[in-house]
Wavefront OBJ file of the C-alpha trace (Angstrom):
o trace
v -32.520 0.542 14.148
v -29.187 2.274 13.352
v -26.254 -0.304 13.909
v -23.006 0.929 15.290
v -20.032 -0.110 13.373
v -16.624 0.143 15.121
v -13.408 0.007 12.883
v -10.206 -0.740 14.670
v -7.195 1.086 12.798
v -7.045 4.266 10.668
v -4.962 3.143 7.833
v -6.003 3.355 4.195
v -8.447 0.458 4.177
v -10.104 1.449 7.420
v -10.522 5.167 6.588
v -11.870 4.234 3.107
v -14.444 2.090 4.667
v -15.373 4.906 7.226
v -15.837 7.351 4.409
v -18.020 4.949 2.572
v -20.191 4.129 5.612
v -20.563 7.634 6.524
v -21.408 8.680 2.940
v -24.202 6.250 3.316
v -25.532 7.539 6.611
v -24.216 4.824 8.768
v -23.138 5.176 12.285
v -19.448 4.478 12.408
v -16.241 5.186 14.614
v -12.598 4.646 13.810
v -10.288 3.739 16.762
v -6.739 4.947 15.872
v -3.778 4.446 18.211
v -1.919 7.504 16.761
v -2.475 10.384 19.112
v -2.872 12.983 16.270
v -3.606 13.063 12.605
v -0.048 14.061 12.188
v 1.283 10.965 13.911
v 2.086 8.969 10.750
v 3.762 11.543 8.522
v 6.080 8.869 6.905
v 5.819 6.495 3.953
v 6.375 6.173 0.165
v 4.436 6.619 -2.875
v 1.405 4.296 -3.420
v 0.271 2.892 -6.756
v -3.543 3.062 -7.101
v -4.759 0.632 -9.605
v -8.217 0.627 -11.065
v -9.473 -1.461 -8.337
v -8.358 0.880 -5.798
v -9.420 4.011 -7.773
v -12.890 2.731 -8.096
v -13.131 2.078 -4.444
v -11.990 5.550 -3.666
v -14.402 7.090 -6.138
v -17.318 5.162 -4.802
v -16.598 5.577 -1.076
v -15.518 9.225 -1.095
v -17.716 12.294 -1.390
v -17.167 14.111 -4.648
v -15.146 16.742 -3.239
v -12.536 14.330 -1.724
v -12.514 12.321 -4.792
v -11.531 15.489 -6.750
v -9.013 16.255 -3.787
v -7.458 12.810 -4.309
v -7.189 13.423 -8.198
v -5.669 16.897 -7.559
v -2.859 15.427 -5.423
v -1.786 12.511 -7.565
v 1.391 12.437 -9.630
v 1.347 12.985 -13.302
v 4.109 10.630 -14.306
v 3.509 7.795 -16.758
v 2.529 4.408 -15.684
v 4.290 2.370 -18.478
v 6.192 -0.346 -16.652
v 9.659 -1.360 -17.587
v 11.807 -4.440 -17.115
v 15.356 -3.357 -17.639
v 18.873 -4.876 -16.795
v 21.101 -3.503 -14.172
v 22.963 -1.664 -17.089
v 19.466 -0.056 -17.801
v 19.029 -1.993 -21.169
v 15.335 -2.482 -21.839
v 13.935 -6.020 -21.869
v 10.257 -5.022 -22.300
v 8.043 -2.151 -21.645
v 4.485 -2.777 -20.777
v 2.347 0.061 -21.823
v -0.486 1.294 -19.622
v -3.092 3.291 -21.716
v -4.775 6.078 -19.932
v -8.415 5.345 -19.210
v -11.075 8.010 -20.099
v -12.537 7.638 -16.537
v -10.094 8.342 -13.622
v -11.900 5.980 -11.429
v -10.879 3.278 -14.077
v -7.246 4.522 -14.186
v -3.727 3.948 -12.576
v -2.638 6.779 -10.116
v 0.602 7.431 -8.208
v -0.125 9.197 -4.665
v 1.890 9.961 -1.586
v 0.905 7.560 1.109
v 0.841 10.516 3.563
v -1.241 12.631 1.192
v -3.690 9.726 0.659
v -4.154 9.318 4.386
v -4.802 13.195 4.931
v -7.565 12.996 2.154
v -9.172 10.043 3.777
v -9.129 11.773 7.218
v -10.773 14.726 5.877
v -14.380 15.239 7.150
v -14.161 12.566 9.689
v -13.394 14.639 12.795
v -16.319 13.286 14.570
v -15.675 9.748 13.554
v -12.060 9.102 14.062
v -10.920 8.737 17.741
v -7.148 9.222 18.104
v -5.056 7.834 20.871
v -7.177 4.659 21.146
v -4.950 1.645 21.312
v -6.995 -1.526 21.069
v -6.378 -4.318 23.431
v -9.025 -6.815 23.277
v -12.790 -7.684 22.835
v -15.420 -9.651 24.608
v -18.892 -10.637 23.549
v -21.898 -9.368 25.469
v -25.033 -11.426 26.313
v -26.965 -9.458 23.736
v -24.574 -10.375 20.729
v -22.740 -7.075 20.520
v -18.953 -6.701 21.067
v -17.413 -4.836 23.913
v -14.031 -3.232 22.917
v -11.356 -2.513 25.683
v -8.536 0.090 25.042
v -5.314 0.803 26.670
v -6.474 4.130 28.243
v -8.917 2.025 30.367
v -12.097 2.952 28.367
v -14.650 0.510 26.658
v -17.078 0.898 23.886
v -19.804 -1.641 22.488
v -20.652 -1.927 18.835
v -22.910 -4.144 16.664
v -20.325 -4.782 14.205
v -16.383 -4.620 14.434
v -14.027 -4.447 11.547
v -10.396 -5.215 12.092
v -8.407 -2.854 9.962
v -5.169 -2.641 12.183
v -2.530 -3.914 9.926
v -0.353 -7.028 9.701
v 0.141 -7.182 13.349
v -3.603 -7.045 14.024
v -4.534 -7.434 17.579
v -8.081 -8.422 16.634
v -7.028 -11.125 14.395
v -4.684 -12.506 17.034
v -7.863 -12.915 19.309
v -10.334 -13.725 16.764
v -8.252 -16.000 14.238
v -5.301 -16.948 16.412
v -4.261 -19.769 13.728
v -3.928 -17.027 10.900
v -0.160 -16.712 10.912
v 2.063 -14.119 9.434
v 5.677 -15.123 8.808
v 8.997 -13.695 7.708
v 9.978 -14.477 4.205
v 13.627 -14.135 4.756
v 13.809 -11.388 2.146
v 15.145 -7.863 3.131
v 14.482 -4.738 1.461
v 16.126 -1.325 1.773
v 14.028 1.461 0.442
v 14.544 5.286 -0.044
v 13.623 8.487 -2.012
v 15.643 10.216 -4.592
v 14.392 13.922 -4.802
v 13.248 15.027 -8.261
v 14.036 18.480 -8.902
v 14.727 20.527 -11.943
v 18.419 19.729 -11.575
v 18.133 16.060 -10.550
v 15.898 15.148 -13.477
v 18.709 15.906 -15.864
v 21.057 13.462 -13.938
v 18.950 10.293 -14.771
v 18.092 8.493 -18.042
v 14.442 9.322 -18.966
v 13.233 5.784 -18.345
v 13.824 6.214 -14.573
v 11.505 9.302 -14.517
v 8.965 8.174 -17.050
v 7.424 5.347 -14.944
v 7.924 2.321 -12.800
v 10.768 -0.260 -13.495
v 11.762 -3.714 -12.268
v 15.626 -3.831 -12.576
v 16.772 -7.486 -12.926
v 20.552 -8.276 -12.446
v 21.952 -11.709 -13.222
v 21.189 -13.265 -9.785
v 20.264 -13.030 -6.136
v 18.782 -9.430 -5.741
v 16.685 -6.870 -7.404
v 15.836 -3.316 -7.513
v 12.492 -1.684 -8.068
v 12.079 2.161 -8.941
v 8.948 4.247 -9.210
v 8.521 7.915 -9.727
v 6.124 10.102 -7.710
v 6.162 13.065 -9.995
v 4.236 16.203 -9.285
v 6.105 18.000 -12.128
v 9.248 20.257 -12.172
v 9.316 22.462 -9.216
v 6.213 21.442 -7.921
v 5.190 21.513 -4.269
v 1.479 20.505 -4.981
v 1.394 17.622 -2.405
v 1.563 19.916 0.610
v -0.454 22.602 -1.030
v -3.206 20.444 -2.237
v -3.621 18.730 1.399
v -3.701 22.069 3.004
v -6.669 22.974 0.784
v -8.711 20.161 2.294
v -7.930 20.928 5.874
v -4.296 19.904 6.843
v -2.307 22.266 9.209
v 0.573 24.497 7.846
v 3.102 22.282 9.582
v 1.607 18.931 8.061
v 1.583 20.702 4.565
v 5.264 21.920 5.071
v 6.408 18.239 5.852
v 4.598 16.856 2.824
v 6.080 19.553 0.568
v 9.648 18.482 1.561
v 8.912 15.160 -0.276
v 6.672 16.276 -2.932
v 8.358 14.760 -6.018
v 10.760 11.861 -5.684
v 11.799 8.595 -7.280
v 11.105 5.621 -4.865
v 13.762 2.797 -4.929
v 13.520 -0.575 -3.101
v 16.748 -2.892 -3.155
v 15.953 -6.468 -2.049
v 17.820 -9.703 -1.355
v 17.782 -12.640 0.999
v 18.734 -11.751 4.596
v 21.944 -13.654 4.151
v 23.399 -11.344 1.601
v 23.358 -8.454 3.779
v 25.515 -7.933 6.769
v 24.556 -9.470 10.087
v 24.039 -6.037 11.788
v 21.901 -4.598 9.087
v 19.007 -4.074 11.504
v 21.148 -1.672 13.478
v 22.245 0.409 10.561
v 21.480 4.086 10.186
v 20.423 5.533 6.980
v 23.819 6.431 5.797
v 24.986 2.947 6.674
v 22.190 1.390 4.661
v 22.926 3.668 1.621
v 26.579 2.395 1.883
v 25.592 -1.132 1.886
v 23.323 -1.058 -0.996
v 25.858 1.076 -2.958
v 28.528 -1.617 -2.389
v 26.177 -4.435 -3.477
v 25.347 -2.561 -6.750
v 28.826 -1.082 -7.425
v 29.012 -2.634 -10.916
v 25.495 -1.500 -12.031
v 24.786 1.419 -14.270
v 25.895 4.856 -12.795
v 22.239 6.255 -12.831
v 21.072 3.422 -10.621
v 24.003 4.001 -8.275
v 23.275 7.768 -8.370
v 19.681 6.903 -7.235
v 21.053 5.574 -3.970
v 23.913 8.038 -3.508
v 21.781 11.230 -3.843
v 19.018 10.046 -1.533
v 18.815 11.628 1.818
v 19.511 9.197 4.584
v 16.479 10.090 6.582
v 14.377 8.629 3.814
v 16.345 5.384 3.624
v 14.701 2.625 5.749
v 15.016 -1.183 6.413
v 11.882 -3.318 5.498
v 11.905 -6.992 6.409
v 9.338 -8.618 4.164
v 6.601 -10.695 5.805
v 3.553 -12.428 4.524
v 0.445 -13.994 5.802
v -0.403 -17.733 5.430
v -3.832 -18.379 3.630
v -6.108 -20.062 5.878
v -9.488 -22.262 5.490
v -12.771 -20.273 5.768
v -14.043 -19.516 9.107
v -17.562 -19.027 10.271
v -18.829 -15.427 9.957
v -19.978 -13.388 12.869
v -20.322 -9.750 13.499
v -16.507 -9.384 13.530
v -14.619 -9.124 10.225
v -11.306 -7.973 8.920
v -9.884 -6.327 5.941
v -6.388 -5.406 4.424
v -3.282 -6.495 6.027
v -5.200 -7.539 9.040
v -6.151 -10.737 7.181
v -4.211 -10.910 4.103
v -0.818 -9.338 4.621
v 1.306 -9.659 1.539
v 4.764 -8.720 0.384
v 5.043 -5.474 -1.494
v 6.552 -6.864 -4.616
v 3.484 -6.592 -6.818
v 2.380 -3.290 -5.329
v -1.094 -4.399 -4.587
v -1.470 -4.455 -0.873
v -3.161 -1.077 -0.505
v -5.303 -1.745 -3.623
v -6.398 -4.998 -2.126
v -7.445 -3.178 1.137
v -9.306 -0.594 -0.844
v -11.072 -3.346 -2.596
v -11.940 -4.953 0.666
v -13.219 -1.585 2.135
v -15.477 -1.052 -1.062
v -16.981 -4.481 -1.043
v -17.490 -4.542 2.728
v -19.048 -1.118 2.514
v -21.591 -2.243 -0.088
v -22.384 -5.429 2.003
v -22.991 -3.653 5.264
v -24.845 -0.715 3.697
v -26.946 -3.134 1.697
v -27.969 -5.288 4.896
v -28.843 -2.022 6.612
v -31.142 -0.502 4.070
v -32.565 -3.724 2.907
v -33.407 -5.073 6.326
v -30.955 -7.994 5.807
v -29.046 -9.846 8.151
v -25.540 -8.213 8.747
v -23.736 -11.539 9.444
v -25.090 -12.918 6.184
v -23.721 -9.835 4.320
v -20.350 -10.278 6.337
v -20.163 -13.977 5.201
v -20.717 -12.819 1.552
v -18.030 -10.297 1.822
v -15.600 -12.720 3.402
v -16.142 -15.568 0.709
v -15.196 -12.949 -2.117
v -12.420 -11.342 -0.034
v -10.595 -14.768 0.797
v -10.618 -15.744 -2.792
v -9.029 -12.490 -4.237
v -7.094 -11.580 -1.191
v -5.285 -14.851 -0.622
v -4.730 -15.054 -4.364
v -2.881 -11.824 -4.024
v -0.812 -13.077 -1.136
v 0.248 -16.044 -3.152
v 0.959 -13.813 -6.215
v 2.970 -11.283 -4.328
v 5.122 -14.191 -2.506
v 5.821 -15.535 -5.879
v 6.901 -12.102 -7.282
v 9.115 -11.528 -4.176
v 10.742 -14.951 -4.697
v 11.435 -14.237 -8.396
v 12.734 -10.639 -7.427
v 15.578 -12.017 -5.358
v 15.918 -15.446 -7.400
v 19.336 -17.019 -7.022
v 19.426 -19.140 -10.125
v 21.523 -17.358 -12.860
v 19.933 -19.813 -15.307
v 16.416 -18.868 -14.527
v 17.257 -15.243 -14.680
v 18.689 -15.595 -18.208
v 15.583 -17.632 -19.345
v 13.421 -14.778 -17.817
v 15.197 -12.042 -19.598
v 15.270 -13.972 -22.831
v 11.350 -14.378 -22.529
v 11.022 -10.627 -22.004
v 13.021 -9.821 -25.007
v 10.828 -12.070 -27.193
v 7.596 -10.593 -25.994
v 8.851 -7.135 -26.690
v 9.455 -7.983 -30.191
v 5.971 -9.594 -30.435
v 3.180 -7.224 -29.358
v 0.371 -9.660 -29.616
v 2.237 -12.091 -27.386
v 3.107 -9.339 -24.910
v -0.683 -8.321 -24.686
v -1.667 -11.836 -24.163
v 0.994 -12.648 -21.549
v 0.562 -9.584 -19.517
v -3.126 -9.068 -19.906
l 1 2 3 4 5 6 7 8 9 10 11 12 13 14 15 16 17 18 19 20 21 22 23 24 25 26 27 28 29 30 31 32 33 34 35 36 37 38 39 40 41 42 43 44 45 46 47 48 49 50 51 52 53 54 55 56 57 58 59 60 61 62 63 64 65 66 67 68 69 70 71 72 73 74 75 76 77 78 79 80 81 82 83 84 85 86 87 88 89 90 91 92 93 94 95 96 97 98 99 100 101 102 103 104 105 106 107 108 109 110 111 112 113 114 115 116 117 118 119 120 121 122 123 124 125 126 127 128 129 130 131 132 133 134 135 136 137 138 139 140 141 142 143 144 145 146 147 148 149 150 151 152 153 154 155 156 157 158 159 160 161 162 163 164 165 166 167 168 169 170 171 172 173 174 175 176 177 178 179 180 181 182 183 184 185 186 187 188 189 190 191 192 193 194 195 196 197 198 199 200 201 202 203 204 205 206 207 208 209 210 211 212 213 214 215 216 217 218 219 220 221 222 223 224 225 226 227 228 229 230 231 232 233 234 235 236 237 238 239 240 241 242 243 244 245 246 247 248 249 250 251 252 253 254 255 256 257 258 259 260 261 262 263 264 265 266 267 268 269 270 271 272 273 274 275 276 277 278 279 280 281 282 283 284 285 286 287 288 289 290 291 292 293 294 295 296 297 298 299 300 301 302 303 304 305 306 307 308 309 310 311 312 313 314 315 316 317 318 319 320 321 322 323 324 325 326 327 328 329 330 331 332 333 334 335 336 337 338 339 340 341 342 343 344 345 346 347 348 349 350 351 352 353 354 355 356 357 358 359 360 361 362 363 364 365 366 367 368 369 370 371 372 373 374 375 376 377 378 379 380 381 382 383 384 385 386 387 388 389 390 391 392 393 394 395 396 397 398 399 400 401 402 403 404 405 406 407 408 409 410 411 412 413 414 415 416 417 418 419 420 421 422 423 424 425
């Protein structure tokens, strides 16, 4: 008997799972609240690490895996720790892997979602806002949607993000809380002219800018090459409309910057500010920093500048497995400070896909397969939550002495390659 697997949410993790299940011949539907595929044409670059790359390689059909590779950035992945005056503290070299499935990649979040949507026209149902579920006498789950429709499924996967409605009903004690950290993010456009305005380190790879205390700045290029419009062109080649491709072309190459501090360091009306006002606020807070860092903010278009309050989930004790499960931010929402949220969701999708398809083809119990998935997912997922929260607290650390000590440590490891390799392994 073919089981019906319903996924709530069409984000990166949910769509990767749908692709993997579809590739394995499973009956799957995705219920997405956006009304159209173009309903989420916003976002910044995503760093895909080897966990995420392997998940995409194994879940996507070969043509879409190649489309993903064709639309990734070509900039370096060496990670720099620098001062607010752009003096290098240490540089973590990231050697290029022989197999792209084991490598690091930079991709536009918009583009990645378009790749993941490709070929799922009969799987993804748009305009379906999930409201609640109830269990049927036969053990199946009936889903209710805001448009009054209902659908039953053998297995339900919550992939509906940090504000997951499924989680609130299924695991109401699983909380998501405000960290008290606020981030302002934006995009500096990379063109033939603007590249020459910045020190090469800002264009060559991601950086953690460490000022004396109380705040931090992260920068990361999404570089498709000088004069490139490959992002939109590549996605049009796999089925996006001309309008969608044009929107993507407008933000093809850029440097993402994200400035963070505790809520108390920002003006009280920050939540009501426009993009121009947010830019001005950040510019004032970094007015003594290196001119190239100030230029990143000054030359970013206000429409790309966004306020991002930072929230995190609270790790919880194991729960009994059923035919309802969760992945990604729906269960282990984390801060963006380590850049692993999307990769952890992809890792979830990869692991859950293998568990569900193995139970189906091997005649096993799907609930037992879900239990095995959840045991592993909780271990690495909540470890990522704790690690990202620690990184967020360090990012805006208010102790000048602690910052000085950390900078001294970074300078030491830069002078001793063996120590650097061991510390950052």
